[in-house]
C-alpha positions in Angstrom: 37.1 10.8 -18.5 35.9 10.1 -22.1 38.5 10.1 -24.9 38.2 13.9 -26.5 41.2 11.9 -29.4 41.5 8.7 -30.8 43.8 8.0 -33.1 43.7 4.4 -34.3 45.6 2.3 -37.0 47.7 5.5 -38.5 50.6 5.0 -40.7 52.1 7.5 -43.0 55.0 6.6 -45.5 56.9 8.9 -47.5 58.9 7.9 -50.8 61.1 4.5 -49.5 60.3 5.6 -45.7 57.6 4.0 -43.6 57.6 7.5 -41.1 54.5 6.0 -39.0 53.6 2.2 -38.5 49.8 1.3 -37.2 50.2 4.0 -34.4 47.5 4.3 -31.7 47.2 7.1 -29.4 43.9 7.8 -27.2 44.2 11.1 -25.3 41.5 11.8 -22.2 39.4 15.0 -21.7 41.1 17.7 -20.0 44.6 15.8 -19.1 48.1 16.3 -19.9 49.0 13.5 -22.8 52.8 13.2 -23.1 54.1 12.0 -26.3 57.9 10.6 -25.9 60.5 9.4 -28.6 63.5 9.6 -29.8 64.2 11.9 -32.7 62.9 10.5 -35.7 60.8 8.4 -33.6 57.4 9.7 -35.4 56.0 12.2 -33.2 56.0 15.2 -34.9 54.7 14.0 -38.0 51.5 12.2 -36.0 50.9 15.2 -34.6 51.1 16.8 -38.1 48.4 14.1 -39.3 46.4 15.1 -36.3 46.3 18.8 -37.1 45.8 18.2 -41.1 49.4 19.0 -41.6 49.4 15.9 -43.6 45.1 15.8 -44.9 43.0 13.4 -45.2 44.0 11.0 -47.5 47.6 10.8 -47.4 48.0 8.2 -44.2 45.7 5.6 -43.4 44.0 5.1 -40.1 41.0 6.9 -38.5 41.0 9.9 -36.5 38.1 10.1 -33.8 37.4 13.2 -32.2 34.7 14.1 -29.9 33.7 10.8 -30.9 33.1 11.4 -34.3 35.7 10.2 -37.0 37.1 13.2 -38.8 38.9 14.1 -42.1 40.7 17.6 -41.6 41.3 18.6 -45.0 44.3 21.1 -43.8 45.4 22.9 -40.7 42.8 25.0 -40.7 40.1 22.4 -41.0 41.3 21.1 -37.7 41.4 24.6 -36.2 37.9 25.2 -36.5 37.3 21.9 -34.2 39.8 23.6 -31.9 43.3 21.9 -32.2 45.6 24.5 -32.4 48.9 22.8 -32.9 52.2 25.2 -31.5 55.1 23.4 -33.6 58.8 23.1 -33.0 60.2 25.2 -35.7 58.5 29.1 -34.9 55.3 29.8 -37.6 56.3 33.6 -37.4 56.8 36.4 -39.4 59.9 38.3 -38.5 59.5 41.8 -40.0 55.6 41.3 -38.3 55.3 42.7 -34.8 54.3 40.4 -32.2 50.6 41.9 -32.0 50.4 41.1 -36.2 52.1 37.4 -35.9 49.4 36.5 -32.7 46.1 37.8 -34.6 47.6 36.8 -38.5 44.8 35.2 -40.5 42.0 36.3 -37.6 42.2 40.1 -37.6 40.3 41.8 -35.2 38.5 44.0 -37.7 35.4 46.9 -37.3 33.8 47.6 -40.8 36.7 45.6 -42.4 39.4 47.7 -41.4 41.6 46.4 -38.7 41.2 48.0 -35.1 44.8 48.7 -34.1 44.1 49.6 -30.4 42.0 46.7 -29.6 44.3 43.8 -31.2 47.2 45.5 -29.1 45.1 45.5 -25.7 44.3 41.7 -26.7 48.0 41.4 -27.5 49.3 43.4 -24.0 46.6 40.4 -22.2 47.9 37.7 -24.3 51.4 38.4 -23.5 51.1 39.1 -20.0 49.8 35.3 -19.6 52.8 34.0 -21.2 54.9 36.0 -19.0 56.3 38.1 -21.8 56.8 42.0 -20.8 57.3 43.1 -24.7 55.7 45.5 -26.2 52.9 44.6 -28.8 54.4 46.7 -31.4 58.1 45.3 -31.2 59.2 43.4 -34.3 59.7 39.7 -34.2 63.3 39.6 -35.3 64.1 41.8 -32.4 63.3 39.6 -30.1 65.0 36.2 -29.3 64.1 32.9 -30.1 63.1 31.8 -26.3 60.7 34.9 -26.6 59.6 33.9 -30.4 57.9 30.5 -28.5 56.2 32.3 -26.3 55.0 34.7 -28.4 53.8 31.6 -30.3 51.7 30.2 -27.5 50.4 33.1 -27.3 49.0 33.5 -30.7 47.6 29.9 -30.0 45.8 31.5 -26.8 44.0 33.8 -28.7 42.6 31.1 -30.8 39.3 29.3 -29.1 41.8 25.8 -28.3 40.0 22.8 -27.0 42.9 20.7 -27.9 46.5 22.4 -27.4 49.2 20.1 -29.1 53.0 21.8 -27.7 55.5 20.3 -29.9 59.1 20.6 -27.5 57.3 23.9 -25.9 60.2 24.4 -23.5 63.1 23.7 -25.9 64.2 27.4 -26.6 63.3 28.0 -22.9 65.4 28.9 -19.7 64.1 26.8 -16.6 62.3 29.7 -15.0 60.2 30.4 -18.2 59.7 26.7 -18.7 58.6 26.0 -15.0 56.1 29.3 -15.5 55.1 27.8 -19.0 54.4 24.2 -17.4 52.5 26.1 -14.4 50.3 27.6 -17.2 49.5 24.3 -18.5 48.4 22.6 -15.6 46.4 26.1 -14.7 44.6 25.7 -18.4 44.0 21.5 -17.0 42.2 23.0 -14.3 39.8 25.0 -16.9 39.7 22.1 -18.4 41.8 22.5 -21.3 42.8 19.4 -22.6 47.1 18.8 -24.4 49.7 17.1 -26.1 53.3 18.0 -25.4 56.0 16.3 -27.0 59.2 16.7 -25.1 62.2 15.3 -24.4 62.5 16.8 -20.4 61.3 14.3 -18.6 61.5 16.4 -15.4 59.1 18.2 -16.8 56.7 15.5 -18.1 56.7 13.6 -14.9 55.4 17.1 -13.2 53.0 17.6 -15.7 51.7 14.5 -17.3 49.0 12.5 -16.7 49.3 10.1 -19.6 52.7 8.9 -21.1 52.8 7.8 -24.8 56.0 6.5 -26.0 57.1 6.0 -29.6 60.0 4.4 -31.0 60.6 4.3 -34.9 57.1 5.0 -35.7 55.0 2.5 -33.4 53.8 3.0 -30.4 55.2 1.4 -27.3 53.6 1.9 -24.7 51.0 4.2 -22.6 51.5 4.5 -18.8 49.8 6.1 -16.5 51.0 8.5 -14.3 49.3 8.1 -11.2 50.5 4.8 -10.9 54.0 5.8 -10.8 56.4 6.1 -13.4 60.7 6.4 -13.4 62.1 8.4 -16.0 64.1 5.0 -16.3 61.3 3.3 -17.6 60.5 6.2 -20.2 64.5 6.1 -21.3 64.0 2.1 -21.6 60.7 2.6 -23.5 61.9 5.2 -25.9 65.6 4.2 -26.6 64.9 0.1 -26.4 67.8 -0.3 -23.8 68.7 0.7 -20.7 71.0 4.0 -20.5 73.2 4.1 -16.8 74.7 7.4 -17.1 72.8 11.1 -18.5 76.5 12.2 -18.7 79.8 10.3 -19.9 82.6 9.9 -16.9 85.1 13.2 -17.0 88.7 12.9 -16.1 89.8 16.1 -17.0 93.1 17.3 -17.8 93.2 21.0 -17.7 95.5 23.0 -18.9 97.6 26.4 -19.1 94.8 29.6 -20.1 93.7 28.8 -23.9 91.4 31.8 -24.4 90.8 35.0 -22.5 88.3 37.7 -22.9 89.4 41.3 -20.8 86.8 43.5 -20.1 84.5 42.8 -23.1 81.3 45.5 -23.5 78.7 45.6 -25.8 75.9 47.2 -26.8 72.3 46.4 -28.2 72.6 46.0 -31.9 69.3 48.2 -32.8 69.7 50.6 -29.5 73.4 51.6 -28.7 72.3 53.4 -26.1 71.5 50.1 -24.3 74.3 48.3 -22.5 74.0 44.3 -22.9 77.3 43.0 -21.7 79.0 44.9 -19.6 82.9 44.9 -18.7 82.8 40.5 -19.1 86.2 39.0 -18.8 87.2 35.2 -18.0 89.1 32.6 -19.6 89.2 28.6 -20.8 92.0 26.1 -20.4 93.0 23.6 -22.5 91.1 20.9 -22.2 88.6 22.8 -20.1 84.5 22.7 -20.0 83.6 25.7 -19.1 80.0 26.2 -18.8 77.9 29.8 -18.4 74.9 29.5 -16.2 71.9 32.3 -16.4 68.3 32.9 -17.3 66.4 34.7 -20.5 67.8 37.6 -21.3 71.1 37.6 -19.0 73.5 38.4 -22.2 74.7 34.8 -22.4 74.0 34.6 -26.2 74.7 38.3 -26.5 78.7 38.1 -25.3 79.0 34.8 -27.0 78.1 36.4 -30.8 80.2 39.2 -30.0 82.8 37.5 -29.4 82.9 35.6 -32.8 83.5 37.8 -35.0 81.4 40.5 -33.7 78.6 38.8 -35.0 76.2 40.6 -32.4 75.8 44.1 -31.1 77.6 47.7 -31.3 80.0 49.4 -30.1 81.6 46.6 -28.8 85.1 47.0 -27.0 87.4 44.2 -25.2 90.4 42.3 -25.4 90.9 38.8 -26.5 93.5 36.7 -26.2 94.1 33.0 -27.5 97.8 31.5 -26.0 98.6 34.8 -24.4 98.5 36.9 -27.3 96.0 39.4 -28.3 94.1 37.9 -31.8 91.8 39.8 -34.1 88.3 38.8 -33.8 86.4 41.9 -35.4 85.0 39.5 -37.8 84.0 36.1 -38.5 86.6 34.9 -40.2 89.1 36.9 -38.5 87.6 35.1 -35.1 88.0 31.9 -37.4 91.7 32.3 -37.9 92.6 33.3 -34.5 90.9 29.9 -33.9 87.5 30.1 -32.4 84.1 28.5 -33.5 80.5 29.3 -32.4 77.9 26.6 -32.6 74.9 28.7 -32.6 71.7 28.2 -30.3 69.6 28.3 -33.7 71.1 25.5 -35.6 68.4 25.5 -38.5 68.1 29.3 -38.9 71.9 30.6 -38.6 73.9 26.5 -38.4 72.8 25.0 -41.2 71.9 25.6 -44.8 69.0 23.1 -45.2 68.1 22.8 -48.4 71.8 21.4 -49.2 73.0 18.2 -48.5 74.9 17.3 -45.5 78.4 17.0 -47.2 78.3 20.7 -48.2 76.8 21.8 -44.9 79.9 20.0 -43.2 82.6 21.6 -45.4 81.1 25.4 -45.4 83.2 26.6 -42.9 86.4 25.4 -44.3 86.3 25.8 -47.8 89.9 25.9 -48.2 90.7 22.8 -46.5 89.1 21.0 -49.6 90.6 23.3 -52.5 93.4 22.9 -54.7 94.4 25.9 -56.3 91.0 27.9 -55.4 88.8 24.9 -57.1 87.3 22.4 -54.6 88.3 18.9 -54.8 85.4 16.7 -54.7 86.9 13.8 -54.1 88.3 15.0 -50.8 84.7 16.7 -50.0 83.2 13.5 -49.9 86.2 12.2 -48.2 86.1 14.4 -45.5 82.3 14.1 -45.2 82.4 10.8 -44.9 84.6 10.2 -42.2 82.9 13.3 -40.0 79.7 11.2 -40.9 81.0 8.4 -39.8 83.0 9.2 -36.6 79.8 11.4 -35.2 77.4 8.9 -36.4 75.1 11.5 -38.0 72.4 8.4 -38.6 71.5 8.9 -42.5 71.0 7.4 -46.3 74.7 9.4 -47.4 76.6 12.4 -47.3 74.2 13.3 -50.0 71.2 13.0 -47.6 69.5 16.6 -47.5 69.9 18.7 -44.5 66.3 19.3 -43.7 65.1 15.7 -43.4 67.5 14.8 -40.7 66.5 15.1 -37.1 67.1 17.5 -34.9 70.1 15.5 -33.3 71.7 14.5 -36.4 71.7 17.7 -37.4 73.0 19.1 -34.5 76.0 16.6 -35.5 76.3 18.3 -39.1 76.9 21.8 -37.6 79.5 20.2 -35.1 81.1 18.7 -37.7 81.7 21.9 -39.4 82.8 23.8 -37.3 85.3 20.3 -35.7 86.5 20.5 -39.8 87.6 24.2 -39.1 90.1 22.7 -36.6 89.4 25.4 -33.5 91.2 25.8 -30.5 88.1 26.8 -28.7 84.5 25.6 -29.3 81.6 28.2 -28.2 78.6 26.1 -28.0 75.3 27.7 -27.2 72.7 25.1 -26.8 74.8 22.4 -27.7 71.3 20.0 -27.0 68.2 22.1 -27.4 65.3 20.1 -28.8 67.5 16.8 -28.9 66.3 13.1 -27.2 67.7 12.1 -24.3 70.0 9.5 -26.5 71.1 12.0 -29.0 72.2 13.8 -26.6 74.1 11.2 -24.7 75.9 11.1 -28.2 76.5 15.1 -28.0 78.0 14.8 -24.5 80.7 12.5 -25.3 81.9 14.0 -28.5 82.2 17.5 -26.6 84.1 15.1 -23.7 86.5 13.4 -26.3 87.1 16.8 -27.5 88.1 18.7 -24.3 90.3 15.1 -23.6 92.5 16.4 -27.1 93.1 19.3 -25.4 90.6 21.4 -27.1 88.9 24.4 -24.9 85.0 24.3 -24.6 82.7 27.5 -23.9 79.2 25.7 -23.3 76.1 27.9 -22.6 73.1 26.1 -21.8 69.8 26.6 -20.1 69.7 23.4 -18.7 71.2 23.2 -15.2 71.6 20.1 -14.8 73.5 19.9 -18.1 75.9 22.2 -16.9 76.9 21.0 -13.7 77.1 17.1 -15.3 79.1 18.3 -17.9 81.4 21.7 -17.0 84.5 21.9 -14.9 83.7 25.0 -14.0 80.6 27.7 -14.4 80.6 31.2 -14.7 77.0 32.6 -13.5 76.0 35.5 -16.0 72.8 37.7 -14.6 71.7 41.5 -16.8 74.7 41.7 -19.0 77.8 41.0 -16.1 79.3 37.6 -14.2 78.2 38.0 -10.9 79.5 34.5 -10.0 82.4 31.4 -10.8 81.9 28.3 -8.9 84.3 25.2 -9.8 82.7 21.7 -10.3 81.7 20.7 -6.5 80.9 24.1 -5.4 78.5 24.4 -8.0 74.5 23.2 -7.5 71.1 24.8 -8.8 70.2 26.1 -5.3 74.0 27.9 -5.3 73.3 29.3 -8.9 70.1 30.8 -8.6 70.9 32.3 -5.1 73.7 33.8 -7.1 71.4 35.3 -10.1 68.6 36.4 -7.2 71.6 38.0 -4.7 73.0 40.7 -7.8 69.4 41.6 -8.8 68.7 42.5 -5.6 72.4 44.6 -5.3 72.0 45.9 -9.0 68.5 47.0 -7.8 69.9 48.9 -4.9 
């Protein structure tokens, strides 16, 4: 195969930081080429150079595409050449429909007027191709983050793409939908499409990639030929510069009495109040226990967590919440915090952080009374608290005044955790706590979670990565179609038993 792409000696510098240092990348036509590296290694920056987000002249080095040196002025310039990038940060307009987003800037028209019938027909075909059953007229704001990712992929497919770049394409997807997407990439490969895939999920890379380039600290470390056999340990060693013997910290739980309990919880869709989303759910979390919630996309896991945490999702919510055996009021977010709850959202950039603010302000945001005297913020105390969390959670930054926007995903997640830990919760609800985070940073997050449990806090953990749940949790609830359909102790739970419970419950519901 001839190279469709060669990036030679790419160097990109931001004020005070060299993000890329003489990076080389060669991608063969018709292959799936994976790029691996820790958060902040320079993977996304390299792809932004390729796609014209960082235009020619703002970096050093050459881009050869189809055998010719190119100078892309912007992203539209690269798209005209057939290079389409799907960024990790979704570029959708929430108040427009799925169809409007798919064809935004590339509208289907006749005589200068948009042909909505044709747009909706073609959008429906693209949605079917990516396995999404939503109507083309559905607004983006009314679908989950995972479904929005699929819309982004459909949007890319609507263009004449020859080189498809996917930055963490399965980060928002559960395992079943991730496998469907990987199958789709393999099908594209059969059709001659070339793909570059950035991912932290090494099992997915091993399944689909023909070649792997590893980047560490802004430099190319290695390029691996998967046909020769590549182990995950080798990839990890190249990524982090050291051996990771264990993916999860050792767990020696000291589980106490029931800390938090929910009984007969129900919630309805926030727009369609006839749609029952959470159906008569009951569960409990003991002191020092890590409890997982497994399920497929759309099972209602996030909706359950948000409805319990201050009714931040849903309508007509009913049920009882108890903390340490006593009923507590969780009917608003301030009341839920006062009751001892904290919720780390799956969407840290939109709902968990104020990206334009610095680390200091984000960490103290959920507990302003904790840094105030007489209703006035004590700046010295605020700095001290923020610095303590930055040091203890190993947030890699220039300091507490570093803008959160400019942190890597793993460090942003540590800021979110710090924010809620400063509120001193008894129960910490973690919704996809390691989404979009590299394997080294994941281990650090896991270590923090294990330490919190060992200190006697209760942890309720939602994750679409079954190995993560199996590796971290003492007990797992399985959720499907709004109900808890199984409960498994650590020794009983396997990927097979969880999927079996989901499939059997779906069969009973259908009957």
